[in-house]
N, C-alpha and C positions, 0 to 999 in steps of 0.2 A: 749466476751468483753461486759461488761454491759453498757459501754458508746457508743457502736455501731461503734467504729473506727477500722481501720485496725490494724492487729498485724503482725509484721515482726519477723520471726524466721530464724536464719542462720543455714543451714544444715552442715553436715560434708563435708570435702573436698575430692573430688575424683581426683586422679592424673592418667593421661593416658600417658604412655610412648610409643613413636613411635619407631618401629623397624627401624634399619638401612637398607636401600635398597642398594644392591651392584649391580651397573651397570656401564658400561664404553663403550666408543666408540673410535676407532682409525681411523684416516683418513690420507692419503697422501696429503700433501699440495703443492707438486711440480706441476707446471702448465702443465707438460708433462714429457716425458722421460728425465732423466738426462744423458747428453752426456758424453761419456768416450772414451778412445782410448787404443790400445794394450799396456799392461804393466803399465797403469796409476795407481797411488796411490792417496788416499785422495778423492775418489768420495764421495760427500755429498748428501744424500737424507733426506728429511725433512718430519716428521710426527707430527700430533697433537693428543694427548691423552686427552680425556675429561671425567671427572667424572660426569656421568649422574645420580648418586645416590644421597642420601640426607645426607651423612655424610662424614667427612674427611676420606680419604682412601689412603693407600699406594698401589702401583701397581708394580708388577714384570714385567720386560721387557725382551723379548727374540726376537732374529732375526733369520730368516731362509733364507739362501742364496742358498739353494739347492732345490728350488721349481721345480717341473716337468713342461714340456711343453715349456721351454725357450731354448736358444741357448748355454748358458754357466753359470757357477757358479762363482761368484766373491768370494773374500776372505774377511771375516769380520775383520775389524781392531778395531773399537771401537763403542760403543753406547754412545752418549753424551747428557747430559741434558742442555737445554738452560738456563743457570744460570741467565743471565741478562735480559731474556725475551724480547730480541730485534728481535727474529725470524731469526737471522743470525748466522751461525756457527763462533765462535770466538775461535780459538785454543789457549790454555793456559788460557782462561777465563772461558769458559763453562766447566762444570764438567763431567769428564769421569764416566760413570755408572759402578758400581760393584754390581752384584746381591746380595741381602741380606745385603748390607752395606748402600747404599744411594737410596733405592727404593723411587721414587718420591711420596710425599704425596700431594694429590690434594683435594682441597675443593669442595663442591657440586657445580655443574654447571660451574666449572672452568677447564682450560686446561693447559697443559704443552707441549712445543715444544721439540721434541726428534730428534736428528740427528743420522743417521746411516752412518758410514764411512767405505768404502770398497776399495779394490784394484781389478784391472782387470788383468786376465791372459794375457801373452804376445801373445798367439797363437790365439786370437780372430780375426775375420775378419769384414770388413765393413758391417754395418746394423745388426750385431748380437745383440740380446736383452737378458737381464737377469731380472728375477723376484725376488725382494727382499721384504720380508714381515716382519713387526713388529707386535708383539703380546703384549698386556698389560693385566695382570690378577690381580684381587684383592687379596691382601695378606691374607685378612680375610678368603677367600674361594671362590670357583667357583663351578658350577654344573648346573643342570637343574633348570629352573625358578621355584621359590617357595622353593628351598632347604633352610633350616633354620640352623643357627649356634647359639645354645642357649647361651645367655650371651656374645656373641662375638661382639655385635654391639657397636657403639659409645654411651657412657653414660650408659653402662651396660645392655642394652636391647639385644634382639636377632638381628642377622644379617640375612637378607633374600635376596637370589639371585633374581635379576630382569630378565627382558626379554632378556638381552644380554648374560645371563649365567655368568656374572661378568668377562668375558674376551672378547676381541675383537681383530681382526687381519685386517690389511690393507696392500695392495701390492703397491709397487712402482717399476719402471722399469729403468734400465740402457740401453742406446743404444750406440753402438759403431759407431763412425765416424772415419774412417781410409782412408788414401790416399796412393797410390803407384805411383811410377815414373818410366817411361821407357824412354830411350834415343835411338834414331835412327840416326846414322851418315852416311852421304853420301859424295861423292867427285865428283866434275866435273873438267874437264881439258880443258883449251883453249890454244892451242899452237900458236906460232907466225904466223902460216899459216892458221889460223881460223879453224884448225882441233882439234882433241881431243887426240893427241898423247903426251905422257910424254917425251918430248924432252927438251933440254936446252932452257930456256927462256919461257917455258910454265907456265901458271898461274893455280894453283890448288886451287879450292874453296871448303872448307869443310863446311858442313851444319849439325847442330845438331837440331833435333826435339824432344822436351820434351813433353811427354804425361802423364797427371796426371789423374788417375782414382779413383773412390771412392767418398764418401760424405764428407771426412775430408779435412783438410787444411794443407799444408806444409808451415811452417814458416821458414824464413831465409834460403831459399834454395839457394845454391851456386853451379854453374856448372863450373868446372875448365877444 
């Protein structure tokens, strides 16, 4: 520049496309074991699925009710998505999950609450526990960290599996609270002569002792 002033020149534009990171975590949000009883239906266990990746991602949900090391296997009734995001299972309002049809799409750093509904076999006993697990897996793909799916990421870039393997599992427990009742009947006799003979005029007193065992509760108990 003959005038000695600065010269500004605009370069070409370089665009960097960030790959989509596939990561997810699952956690049980129940404060402890969910109580159940023999033959109970509609046990509700609550889990939170969090997208820890950087793109909108759909996740497939699966439940395992036959984990080893516990006392019984419940029966899976439904997996339900918390549609109104209130954290409470609302039958008829929250959406029943069907794999491949309504896999929940979760934005980055956001979570969805998932309810697992089960029933308990009639033959369980007091203090039995069952381990129920929920797994969420990225629909785009899972695998060892660093696995790449070319062109499968949000926006047309690659999708890369993060540290979680793009799938995650959490366990929740059912605990049986059951109660049993036994009745012991006895009779005493007081005859008119202050003895204990069953003669005319004697008074017979019957006593029923009810004994309840177990950690459960018997409601509306009537002894006739």
